[in-house]
C-alpha positions in Angstrom: 17.8 -29.0 -32.4 19.5 -25.5 -32.5 23.2 -24.7 -32.6 25.7 -22.2 -31.1 28.8 -21.5 -33.3 32.1 -21.8 -31.4 34.1 -21.2 -34.5 33.7 -20.9 -38.3 31.1 -19.3 -40.5 27.8 -20.4 -42.2 25.5 -19.1 -44.9 21.8 -18.7 -44.2 19.5 -18.9 -47.2 15.7 -19.1 -47.7 13.4 -20.0 -50.6 12.6 -16.3 -50.9 16.1 -15.6 -52.1 17.4 -14.1 -48.8 21.1 -14.8 -48.0 23.2 -13.8 -45.0 26.2 -15.1 -43.1 26.6 -15.8 -39.4 29.7 -16.7 -37.4 31.4 -17.3 -34.0 29.3 -16.3 -31.1 26.0 -16.5 -32.9 23.3 -19.2 -33.0 20.9 -20.6 -35.5 18.0 -23.0 -35.7 16.2 -21.6 -32.7 13.2 -20.5 -34.8 11.9 -24.1 -35.3 12.1 -24.7 -31.6 10.2 -21.5 -30.7 7.3 -22.3 -33.0 4.8 -25.2 -32.7 5.1 -26.4 -36.3 8.9 -27.0 -35.8 9.5 -26.4 -39.5 12.9 -25.0 -40.6 12.5 -21.6 -42.4 16.1 -21.5 -43.8 18.9 -23.7 -45.1 22.3 -23.5 -43.4 25.5 -24.2 -45.4 29.0 -24.2 -44.0 31.4 -21.7 -45.6 34.4 -22.6 -43.5 35.0 -25.6 -41.1 32.6 -25.1 -38.3 32.6 -26.2 -34.6 29.1 -25.8 -33.1 27.4 -26.9 -29.9 24.2 -28.9 -30.7 21.2 -28.3 -28.3 18.3 -30.7 -28.3 14.7 -29.6 -28.0 14.5 -31.3 -24.5 17.5 -29.3 -23.2 16.3 -26.1 -25.0 12.9 -26.3 -23.2 14.6 -26.9 -19.9 16.9 -23.9 -20.6 13.9 -21.7 -21.4 12.1 -22.8 -18.2 14.9 -21.4 -16.1 14.3 -17.8 -17.2 11.7 -15.7 -19.0 14.4 -13.2 -20.1 16.2 -15.9 -22.1 13.0 -16.9 -23.9 12.2 -13.2 -24.8 15.7 -12.7 -26.0 15.6 -15.7 -28.4 12.1 -14.7 -29.6 13.4 -11.2 -30.3 16.4 -12.6 -32.2 14.0 -14.8 -34.3 11.8 -11.8 -35.1 14.8 -9.6 -35.9 16.0 -12.2 -38.5 12.6 -12.4 -40.1 12.5 -8.6 -40.4 15.9 -8.6 -42.0 14.7 -11.3 -44.5 11.6 -9.2 -45.3 13.7 -6.1 -46.0 16.1 -8.2 -48.2 13.1 -9.5 -50.2 11.7 -6.0 -50.7 15.1 -4.8 -51.8 15.2 -7.4 -54.5 12.0 -6.2 -56.3 12.5 -4.8 -59.8 9.6 -2.5 -60.3 10.7 0.3 -58.1 11.4 4.0 -59.0 14.4 5.8 -57.4 13.9 9.3 -56.2 16.2 11.9 -54.5 15.1 14.6 -52.0 17.3 17.4 -50.7 17.7 18.3 -47.0 14.5 19.5 -45.4 12.3 18.2 -48.2 9.3 16.1 -47.4 9.0 12.7 -48.9 5.4 12.6 -47.6 3.3 14.7 -45.2 0.9 13.9 -42.4 -2.5 13.4 -43.8 -1.4 12.4 -47.3 -2.9 9.3 -48.9 -0.5 6.4 -48.5 0.1 4.8 -51.9 3.8 3.9 -51.7 6.4 2.1 -49.6 9.9 3.5 -49.4 13.3 1.9 -49.0 16.2 4.3 -48.1 19.4 3.8 -50.0 21.4 6.9 -48.9 21.0 9.6 -46.2 18.8 9.7 -43.1 15.1 10.3 -43.0 13.4 11.7 -39.9 9.9 10.5 -39.3 8.0 13.1 -37.3 4.7 13.9 -35.7 4.2 17.7 -35.5 7.8 18.8 -34.6 8.6 15.6 -32.6 11.0 13.1 -34.3 9.7 9.7 -33.6 12.5 7.7 -35.2 15.2 8.1 -37.9 15.4 5.8 -40.9 18.9 4.6 -41.8 20.1 3.3 -45.2 18.6 -0.2 -46.0 15.5 0.5 -43.8 12.0 1.0 -45.1 9.4 3.5 -44.1 5.8 4.5 -45.0 4.5 1.0 -44.3 1.7 2.1 -41.8 -0.7 3.5 -44.4 -0.4 0.5 -46.6 -0.7 -2.1 -43.8 -3.8 -0.4 -42.2 -5.4 1.4 -45.2 -5.2 4.8 -43.5 -3.8 8.2 -44.4 -0.2 9.0 -43.3 -0.1 9.5 -39.6 3.4 11.1 -39.7 5.7 13.1 -42.0 9.0 11.9 -43.5 11.7 14.5 -44.0 15.2 14.3 -45.4 17.6 15.0 -42.5 20.9 15.0 -44.4 22.3 16.8 -47.4 20.5 14.4 -49.7 18.3 11.3 -49.4 18.1 8.7 -52.1 15.3 6.1 -51.8 13.3 3.5 -53.8 9.6 3.8 -54.2 7.4 0.6 -54.4 3.8 1.1 -55.5 1.1 -0.3 -53.2 -0.2 -2.6 -56.0 3.3 -4.2 -56.3 3.6 -4.5 -52.5 0.3 -6.3 -52.2 1.2 -8.8 -54.9 4.4 -9.5 -53.1 2.6 -10.0 -49.8 0.2 -12.5 -51.3 3.1 -14.7 -52.3 5.3 -14.1 -49.2 3.1 -14.3 -46.1 6.2 -14.1 -43.9 7.0 -10.7 -45.3 3.5 -9.5 -44.4 4.0 -10.7 -40.8 7.3 -8.9 -40.6 6.0 -5.7 -42.0 3.2 -5.7 -39.5 5.7 -6.3 -36.7 7.8 -3.4 -37.9 4.7 -1.2 -38.1 3.5 -2.1 -34.6 6.9 -1.4 -33.1 6.9 2.0 -34.6 3.4 2.7 -33.4 4.6 1.9 -29.9 7.5 4.4 -30.4 5.0 7.1 -31.5 3.0 6.4 -28.4 6.1 6.8 -26.2 6.9 10.2 -27.7 3.6 11.6 -26.5 3.4 9.6 -23.3 
């Protein structure tokens, strides 16, 4: 089953230590219905009294059969939640160094060897190819994942776009240890990476 929240608020938690809340207008439980193993990836606990609509698998599958757009939307929501969980798990790691770069400074350059993953705490970082900005990184987001996921030199440059950028640095060795024990994080990082590669392709299309 999956559920739509009419009123109230619930807490979502996973074995990895991720926690978040969701409330009226949102849904939960769709992940198990979208995947063949049908295994729950999170625990849901009510924070307030909750009124929710329960949707059975049978009705869910009929609902999806009526429109491909609905299925894509739910799959995207499922992937988005997994990306958020991955970022949360990365943020909880202890062996990271904090650095600060001033406006216009490079955090890394195109062609550099990729030995680190970065998580932005303050400021905005522009990721560029030549002079073209492909995307901007906001606080709480990660960057620099491409080189580590594919074992290649940096294929873009990361520059601080605000007065100051504060970010955490995770060594490749620490990241790979984390990915061994959290396969879902690896899948989410790969998803983030592929989405950004698509954005790079669009810039030069």
